[in-house]
C-alpha positions as CSV (number, residue, x, y, z in Angstrom):
1,M,81.1,195.9,141.0
2,A,80.1,192.4,142.1
3,V,77.0,190.8,140.6
4,L,77.3,187.9,143.0
5,D,78.7,187.8,146.6
6,V,79.1,184.4,148.3
7,E,80.0,184.4,152.0
8,G,80.7,181.5,154.4
9,L,79.4,178.8,152.2
10,T,79.3,175.4,153.7
11,M,77.8,172.3,151.9
12,S,77.9,168.6,152.7
13,Y,76.0,165.4,152.2
14,A,76.1,162.7,154.9
15,D,79.8,162.3,155.7
16,K,80.9,163.9,152.3
17,K,82.0,167.6,152.8
18,L,82.1,169.6,149.6
19,Y,83.2,173.0,150.9
20,E,83.4,174.8,154.2
21,D,83.3,178.5,154.9
22,A,84.0,179.4,151.3
23,S,83.7,182.9,150.0
24,F,84.2,184.5,146.6
25,Q,82.7,187.2,144.4
26,L,81.7,187.3,140.7
27,E,82.4,190.7,139.1
28,K,80.3,192.4,136.4
29,H,82.5,191.5,133.5
30,E,84.2,188.4,134.8
31,H,84.1,185.1,132.9
32,M,84.8,182.5,135.6
33,G,85.7,179.0,135.0
34,I,84.7,176.4,137.6
35,V,87.1,173.5,137.8
36,G,87.6,170.4,140.0
37,Q,87.4,166.7,140.0
38,N,84.1,164.8,139.4
39,G,82.1,164.9,142.6
40,A,83.9,167.9,144.1
41,G,80.6,169.9,144.1
42,K,80.8,172.1,140.9
43,S,77.3,171.4,139.7
44,T,76.0,171.6,143.3
45,L,77.6,175.0,143.6
46,I,75.6,176.3,140.5
47,K,72.4,174.8,141.9
48,I,73.0,176.6,145.2
49,L,73.6,179.8,143.5
50,I,70.3,179.6,141.6
51,G,68.4,178.4,144.7
52,K,67.7,174.8,143.5
53,V,69.7,173.4,146.5
54,L,70.0,174.8,150.0
55,P,73.4,175.0,151.5
56,V,74.1,173.9,155.2
57,K,75.0,177.6,155.8
58,G,76.2,180.7,154.0
59,S,74.9,183.7,152.2
60,I,74.2,184.1,148.4
61,K,73.6,187.6,147.3
62,W,72.9,188.5,143.7
63,Q,72.8,192.1,142.5
64,K,69.3,193.4,142.5
65,G,67.4,192.9,139.2
66,V,70.1,190.8,137.5
67,K,68.8,188.4,134.9
68,I,70.4,184.9,135.2
69,G,70.6,182.4,132.4
70,Y,71.2,178.7,133.5
71,L,71.9,175.8,131.1
72,D,69.4,173.3,132.7
73,Q,69.8,169.9,131.0
74,Y,66.7,168.6,132.6
75,V,64.2,171.4,131.8
76,D,60.6,170.2,131.2
77,I,59.7,170.6,127.5
78,P,56.0,170.0,126.5
79,K,55.4,166.8,124.5
80,G,55.0,167.5,120.8
81,M,56.8,170.8,120.9
82,T,59.1,171.4,117.9
83,L,62.6,172.8,117.9
84,I,61.6,176.3,116.5
85,Q,58.6,176.5,118.9
86,F,60.9,175.8,121.9
87,L,63.4,178.5,120.7
88,H,60.6,181.0,120.4
89,T,59.7,180.5,124.1
90,A,62.8,182.6,124.7
91,F,60.8,185.6,123.5
92,S,57.5,184.7,125.1
93,D,57.2,188.0,126.9
94,L,57.8,189.9,123.7
95,Y,55.3,187.9,121.8
96,Q,52.8,188.5,124.5
97,L,53.4,192.3,124.2
98,N,53.0,192.1,120.5
99,N,49.6,190.4,120.9
100,E,48.5,193.0,123.4
101,M,49.6,195.8,121.1
102,N,47.7,194.3,118.1
103,K,44.6,194.0,120.3
104,L,44.9,197.7,121.2
105,Y,45.1,198.7,117.6
106,E,42.0,196.5,116.9
107,D,40.1,198.1,119.7
108,Y,41.2,201.6,118.6
109,A,39.8,200.9,115.1
110,T,36.3,200.4,116.6
111,K,36.4,202.8,119.6
112,M,38.7,205.5,118.3
113,D,40.0,206.1,121.9
114,D,43.4,208.0,121.7
115,K,44.4,206.4,125.1
116,L,44.4,203.0,123.4
117,L,46.7,204.4,120.7
118,T,49.1,205.9,123.3
119,R,49.3,202.5,125.1
120,A,49.9,200.7,121.8
121,G,52.7,203.2,121.0
122,R,54.5,202.6,124.4
123,I,54.4,198.8,123.7
124,Q,55.8,199.5,120.2
125,E,58.7,201.3,121.6
126,K,59.4,198.4,124.0
127,L,59.3,196.0,121.1
128,D,61.7,198.2,119.1
129,A,64.1,198.5,122.0
130,N,64.2,194.7,122.4
131,D,64.8,194.2,118.6
132,F,61.5,192.2,118.3
133,Y,61.4,192.5,114.5
134,N,64.8,190.8,114.1
135,I,63.9,187.8,116.3
136,E,63.9,185.3,113.3
137,T,67.4,186.6,112.2
138,E,68.8,186.1,115.6
139,V,67.2,182.7,116.0
140,D,68.7,181.7,112.6
141,R,72.2,183.1,113.7
142,V,72.3,181.0,116.9
143,M,70.8,177.9,115.1
144,N,73.6,178.1,112.5
145,G,76.2,178.7,115.2
146,L,75.3,175.7,117.3
147,G,74.6,173.3,114.4
148,L,70.8,173.1,114.9
149,V,69.9,173.8,111.2
150,E,70.9,170.2,110.4
151,I,68.4,168.9,113.0
152,G,65.5,170.8,111.3
153,K,63.2,173.5,112.7
154,D,60.2,171.2,112.8
155,H,62.0,168.3,114.6
156,V,59.9,167.3,117.7
157,V,62.1,167.8,120.8
158,S,60.9,164.6,122.5
159,E,62.4,162.6,119.5
160,M,65.8,164.2,119.8
161,S,68.9,162.6,121.2
162,G,70.4,163.8,124.5
163,G,73.1,165.8,122.7
164,Q,70.6,167.5,120.4
165,R,68.3,168.4,123.3
166,S,71.3,169.9,125.2
167,K,72.1,172.1,122.2
168,I,68.6,173.5,121.8
169,I,68.5,174.3,125.6
170,L,71.8,176.1,125.3
171,A,70.5,178.0,122.2
172,K,67.3,179.1,124.0
173,M,69.4,180.3,127.0
174,L,71.6,182.4,124.7
175,L,68.6,183.9,122.9
176,E,67.2,185.1,126.2
177,K,70.2,187.4,126.5
178,P,70.7,187.2,130.3
179,D,73.0,189.5,132.3
180,V,74.8,186.4,133.8
181,I,75.3,183.1,132.1
182,L,75.8,179.8,134.1
183,L,77.0,176.9,132.0
184,D,77.5,173.4,133.1
185,E,79.7,171.4,130.6
186,P,78.5,173.4,127.5
187,T,80.9,171.8,125.1
188,N,79.9,168.2,125.8
189,Y,77.7,167.8,122.7
190,L,79.3,170.4,120.5
191,D,81.6,169.8,117.5
192,T,84.7,171.8,116.9
193,A,83.1,174.4,114.6
194,H,80.2,174.9,117.1
195,I,82.7,175.2,120.0
196,E,84.5,177.9,118.0
197,W,81.3,179.7,117.6
198,L,80.5,179.5,121.3
199,I,84.0,180.8,122.1
200,D,83.5,183.9,119.9
201,Y,80.0,184.4,121.5
202,L,81.3,184.3,125.0
203,N,84.2,186.5,124.2
204,D,81.9,189.1,122.8
205,F,79.5,188.7,125.7
206,D,79.6,191.8,127.9
207,G,78.0,190.3,131.0
208,A,79.3,187.9,133.7
209,A,79.6,184.1,133.2
210,M,80.4,181.0,135.3
211,I,81.3,178.0,133.2
212,I,81.9,174.5,134.5
213,S,84.1,172.5,132.1
214,H,86.7,169.8,131.8
215,D,87.6,171.1,128.4
216,Y,90.6,173.1,129.6
217,D,91.5,174.4,126.0
218,F,88.0,175.9,125.9
219,L,88.3,177.5,129.4
220,E,91.7,178.9,128.5
221,Q,90.0,180.9,125.6
222,V,86.9,182.1,127.4
223,T,87.8,182.9,131.0
224,N,89.7,185.5,132.8
225,T,89.3,184.1,136.4
226,I,89.1,180.5,137.8
227,C,87.5,179.0,140.9
228,D,89.0,175.7,141.9
229,V,86.7,173.4,143.8
230,S,88.7,170.8,145.7
231,F,89.3,169.4,149.2
232,D,86.6,171.3,151.0
233,K,87.7,174.6,149.6
234,I,86.8,177.1,146.8
235,T,89.8,179.0,145.7
236,K,89.6,181.9,143.3
237,Y,92.5,182.7,141.0
238,R,92.9,185.7,138.7
239,G,93.9,185.1,135.1
240,S,93.5,182.4,132.5
241,F,93.2,178.7,133.3
242,Q,96.9,178.1,132.7
243,Q,97.8,181.0,135.0
244,A,95.4,179.7,137.6
245,M,96.9,176.2,137.5
246,R,100.5,177.6,137.9
247,Q,99.2,179.6,140.9
248,K,97.6,176.5,142.3
249,E,100.8,174.5,141.9
250,E,102.9,177.2,143.6
251,R,100.4,177.3,146.5
252,K,100.6,173.5,146.7
253,E,104.4,173.6,146.9
254,A,104.3,176.4,149.5
255,Q,101.8,174.3,151.6
256,E,104.1,171.2,151.2
257,R,107.1,173.2,152.5
258,E,105.1,174.8,155.5
259,Y,103.6,171.3,156.3
260,E,107.1,169.6,156.4
261,K,108.6,172.5,158.4
262,Q,105.7,172.2,161.0
263,Q,106.1,168.4,161.1
264,V,109.8,168.9,162.2
265,V,108.6,171.3,165.0
266,I,105.9,168.9,166.1
267,E,108.2,165.8,166.1
268,K,110.8,167.7,168.1
269,A,108.3,168.8,170.7
270,E,106.7,165.4,171.0
271,R,110.2,163.8,171.5
272,F,110.9,166.3,174.3
273,I,107.5,165.7,175.9
274,R,108.0,161.9,175.9
275,K,111.5,162.2,177.3
276,N,110.7,164.8,180.1
277,K,107.1,164.3,181.0
278,A,108.0,162.7,184.4
279,G,111.4,164.3,185.1
280,S,112.7,167.6,186.3
281,K,111.7,169.3,183.0
282,S,108.0,168.2,183.4
283,T,106.9,171.8,183.6
284,M,108.6,172.6,180.2
285,A,107.1,169.4,178.8
286,K,103.6,170.5,179.8
287,S,104.2,173.9,178.3
288,R,105.1,172.2,174.9
289,E,101.9,170.1,175.2
290,K,99.8,173.3,175.5
291,M,101.8,174.8,172.6
292,L,100.9,171.8,170.4
293,A,97.3,171.9,171.5
294,R,97.1,175.5,170.4
295,M,99.0,175.1,167.2
296,K,96.9,175.4,164.0
297,K,97.8,172.3,162.1
298,I,98.7,172.6,158.4
299,D,97.3,169.8,156.2
300,P,99.4,168.1,153.7
301,P,98.5,168.8,150.1
302,S,95.9,166.3,148.9
303,D,95.9,164.4,145.6
304,N,92.8,163.7,143.5
305,L,91.2,160.3,143.6
306,K,92.6,158.3,140.6
307,A,90.3,156.1,138.5
308,V,91.6,152.9,136.9
309,F,89.6,150.9,134.3
310,H,90.0,147.5,132.8
311,F,87.5,145.7,130.4
312,P,87.7,142.0,130.9
313,Y,88.0,140.0,127.6
314,E,86.2,136.8,126.6
315,N,87.7,134.8,123.7
316,T,86.0,134.6,120.4
317,G,86.5,131.8,117.9
318,S,85.7,133.8,114.9
319,A,87.9,136.0,112.7
320,N,84.9,137.9,111.3
321,A,83.5,140.1,114.1
322,L,80.9,142.3,112.3
323,R,79.5,142.7,108.8
324,V,77.2,145.6,108.1
325,N,75.6,145.5,104.6
326,Q,73.6,148.3,103.0
327,L,72.2,149.3,106.4
328,S,69.6,152.1,106.2
329,V,68.9,153.9,109.6
330,G,66.6,156.6,110.8
331,Y,63.2,157.2,112.4
332,G,60.7,156.8,109.6
333,H,63.0,158.4,107.0
334,P,66.6,157.5,106.3
335,L,69.2,159.8,108.0
336,L,72.2,158.3,106.1
337,A,73.0,156.7,102.8
338,P,73.1,152.9,103.1
339,V,76.1,151.9,105.3
340,T,78.5,149.0,104.5
341,F,81.6,148.0,106.4
342,S,83.1,145.0,108.1
343,M,85.4,144.4,111.1
344,T,87.8,141.5,111.6
345,M,88.8,140.2,115.1
346,G,90.6,142.8,117.2
347,E,89.9,145.9,114.9
348,K,89.1,149.2,116.5
349,L,86.8,151.6,114.6
350,L,85.9,155.3,115.1
351,F,82.7,156.9,114.0
352,T,83.2,160.6,113.3
353,G,80.8,163.4,112.2
354,F,78.9,166.4,113.7
355,N,76.5,165.9,116.5
356,G,73.1,164.8,115.4
357,V,74.3,163.4,112.1
358,G,73.2,159.9,113.0
359,K,76.2,158.2,114.8
360,S,74.2,157.1,117.8
361,T,71.3,156.0,115.6
362,L,73.7,153.9,113.4
363,I,75.0,152.3,116.6
364,K,71.5,151.5,117.9
365,S,70.5,150.1,114.5
366,I,73.6,147.8,114.4
367,L,72.6,146.6,117.9
368,K,69.0,146.2,116.8
369,K,67.8,148.6,119.7
370,I,65.9,150.5,116.9
371,P,64.7,148.8,113.7
372,A,66.8,149.3,110.6
373,L,64.9,150.7,107.5
374,G,66.8,148.3,105.3
375,G,69.9,146.1,105.0
376,N,71.4,144.2,108.0
377,A,74.1,144.0,110.6
378,V,75.5,140.6,111.6
379,F,77.9,139.9,114.5
380,S,80.0,136.8,114.9
381,P,78.0,134.0,116.6
382,S,80.5,134.0,119.4
383,A,80.3,137.8,119.8
384,K,79.8,139.1,123.5
385,I,78.9,142.8,123.3
386,N,79.2,145.5,125.9
387,Y,77.5,148.8,125.0
388,F,78.1,152.2,126.7
389,D,75.2,154.6,126.0
390,Q,76.0,158.3,126.3
391,D,72.6,159.2,127.7
392,L,72.5,159.2,131.6
393,E,69.3,157.3,132.0
394,W,68.5,154.8,134.7
395,D,65.7,152.3,135.3
396,D,65.3,153.8,138.8
397,P,67.4,156.9,139.5
398,R,66.4,156.8,143.1
399,L,68.5,153.8,143.7
400,T,72.1,154.1,144.8
401,P,75.0,152.8,142.6
402,L,75.4,149.9,145.1
403,Q,71.7,148.9,144.8
404,T,71.7,149.4,141.0
405,I,74.6,147.0,140.5
406,Q,73.3,144.5,143.1
407,N,70.0,144.3,141.1
408,M,72.0,143.6,137.9
409,F,74.3,141.1,139.5
410,P,72.4,139.5,142.5
411,T,75.1,137.1,143.4
412,M,77.9,139.7,143.6
413,Q,79.1,140.5,147.0
414,P,78.6,144.2,148.1
415,R,82.3,144.4,149.0
416,T,83.2,143.4,145.4
417,I,80.8,146.1,144.1
418,R,82.3,148.8,146.4
419,T,85.8,147.8,145.3
420,K,84.9,148.1,141.6
421,L,83.2,151.5,142.2
422,A,86.2,152.8,144.1
423,R,88.5,151.8,141.2
424,A,86.2,153.9,138.9
425,G,86.6,156.9,141.2
426,I,83.4,156.6,143.2
427,N,84.0,157.2,146.9
428,A,82.3,155.3,149.7
429,T,79.7,158.1,150.3
430,N,78.5,158.3,146.7
431,T,78.1,154.5,146.5
432,Q,75.2,155.1,149.0
433,K,73.8,158.2,147.3
434,P,70.8,158.1,144.9
435,L,72.0,158.2,141.3
436,H,70.0,161.3,140.5
437,L,72.0,163.3,143.1
438,L,75.3,162.3,141.6
439,S,77.0,164.7,139.1
440,G,77.1,163.8,135.4
441,G,80.8,162.7,135.8
442,E,80.0,160.4,138.7
443,Q,77.1,158.8,136.9
444,T,79.3,158.2,133.9
445,K,81.9,156.5,136.2
446,V,79.1,154.2,137.6
447,K,78.2,153.3,133.9
448,L,81.8,152.5,133.2
449,A,82.1,150.4,136.4
450,I,79.1,148.4,135.3
451,L,80.7,147.9,131.8
452,E,83.7,146.3,133.6
453,L,81.6,143.6,135.3
454,T,80.8,141.6,132.3
455,P,83.6,140.0,130.1
456,C,83.1,140.7,126.4
457,N,85.0,140.6,123.1
458,F,83.2,143.6,121.4
459,L,83.0,147.0,123.1
460,I,80.7,149.8,121.7
461,M,81.3,153.1,123.4
462,D,79.2,156.3,122.5
463,E,80.9,159.4,123.9
464,P,82.4,157.8,127.0
465,T,84.4,160.9,128.0
466,N,81.4,163.3,128.3
467,H,81.3,164.8,131.9
468,L,84.6,163.2,132.9
469,D,87.5,165.2,134.5
470,D,91.0,164.9,132.9
471,E,92.3,162.4,135.5
472,T,89.5,160.1,134.8
473,K,89.9,160.5,131.0
474,D,93.6,159.6,131.4
475,G,92.6,156.5,133.4
476,L,89.9,155.5,130.8
477,K,92.1,156.0,127.7
478,K,94.3,153.0,128.4
479,A,91.5,150.5,128.9
480,P,90.0,150.3,125.4
481,Q,93.6,150.5,123.9
482,E,94.7,147.5,125.9
483,F,91.4,145.6,125.3
484,P,92.2,142.7,122.9
485,G,88.7,142.6,121.3
486,N,86.8,144.8,118.9
487,L,85.8,148.4,119.6
488,I,83.4,150.9,117.9
489,L,84.0,154.3,119.4
490,V,82.2,157.6,119.1
491,S,84.1,160.5,120.5
492,H,84.5,164.2,119.8
493,E,87.7,164.4,121.7
494,E,90.7,164.0,119.4
495,S,93.2,163.8,122.3
496,F,91.3,160.7,123.6
497,Y,91.4,158.7,120.3
498,T,94.3,160.0,118.2
499,G,96.9,157.5,117.2
500,W,95.5,154.1,118.2
501,L,92.4,153.3,116.2
502,D,92.5,151.1,113.0
503,K,89.7,152.5,111.0
504,I,87.6,155.7,110.7
505,L,84.1,155.9,109.3
506,N,83.0,159.5,108.6
507,V,79.3,159.3,109.1
508,E,78.9,162.9,108.1
509,K,79.7,162.0,104.5
510,L,76.8,159.5,104.5
511,S,74.3,162.1,105.7
512,L,71.2,162.6,103.7
513,K,70.2,165.9,105.6
514,K,70.1,169.0,103.5
């Protein structure tokens, strides 16, 4: 039985068409992967399904009474709220019922009215049915599974990194136990152990799920059907991710054969028309013109937009690129034992460790974006540093990529900016769209394009592959390898960094968290 029925869905922005007349169903126990290139409309699809965005046309029908859980990265969290307080909001209805029950018992103690006792008993049954008295056990289970224990229950949410915040939002959604789970890039900020826990959780989950992800190994393990969003279409395939991609390739090859066969027919007809339009066979020529006009044209299979990156290098006259000496980092209290390391010219270094351990904090302290608690970090006097921050934050998200870069580089010609954005995989329409309307992957591409506009000799990149599709990751992977200067990289994707870095600093071993 379908919990979701989508019929005739059409969505477009300006001259960018996402999908036209698309239809599919989500069955009760299906775990559906949503795949496609950055900007294809995957996140927009989820927002349409939950009513946050209105489509041009089409009908979205959810099964009556179904409870939907959506991983909303931008949910509003009250200032000052701690991690544990936020997770407890997943059970706010139950806590309210518990308060109501306790009040009824208090009133009964003074009024001795049996009706109050009966009402309290009914509430008690509801609380028992919803496992109210095991809430703390369940909270601890999910916190352990997603690596939230290391952050600390009393950590204020507003002081958390983007990755930590994403994890607690995911935790709250899972604790709410919805009938349908909608996840948009859930593995972006998870380490291997936490991804394994989420895989087990989803495989045990009896409801329906829709999961947007560019982590194809993850999708292979948690999905049994795939929706491919590409080239104005949404195509549903049965089976695992690999089976779906085989079916997609077979369909592409069949389309290629049919397209070529039709082109032969068209070319033959057009030759006949040109040759006989004014001669004795003009009636036959007109008949073939009508045939061509009525013919439903087969489109050639399309290829994804490829992104290419190159980080321009500026020479440095120093052999010593960076020296970090007994650097103590944290917010008020040290997160790590004092850090000491050095880098000579051209060396490339990887920071590893679980999310939230302090990798981003260490980088920001080295860059003096946050004050160190002790020690120092000294770059070469000739160092020119470019920094990629994983958080998708903009001075004014209402500006377009074109306007944003124009403000940063006032003398740069718009044509040059458009060319750079196109090389990063941003099409002409998205260069004119406000940043906050772009997908996470498209915003990441804009940030990478900006990084390419200033020559440097020291690159610092904090999780640059988050939100990116596989084609873009492949395009990005070559650029830091070919960059002659220094690199500090934070990445959780082994396939991105394995085999070409010079040093590894395991930040987890320096952690002072209990």
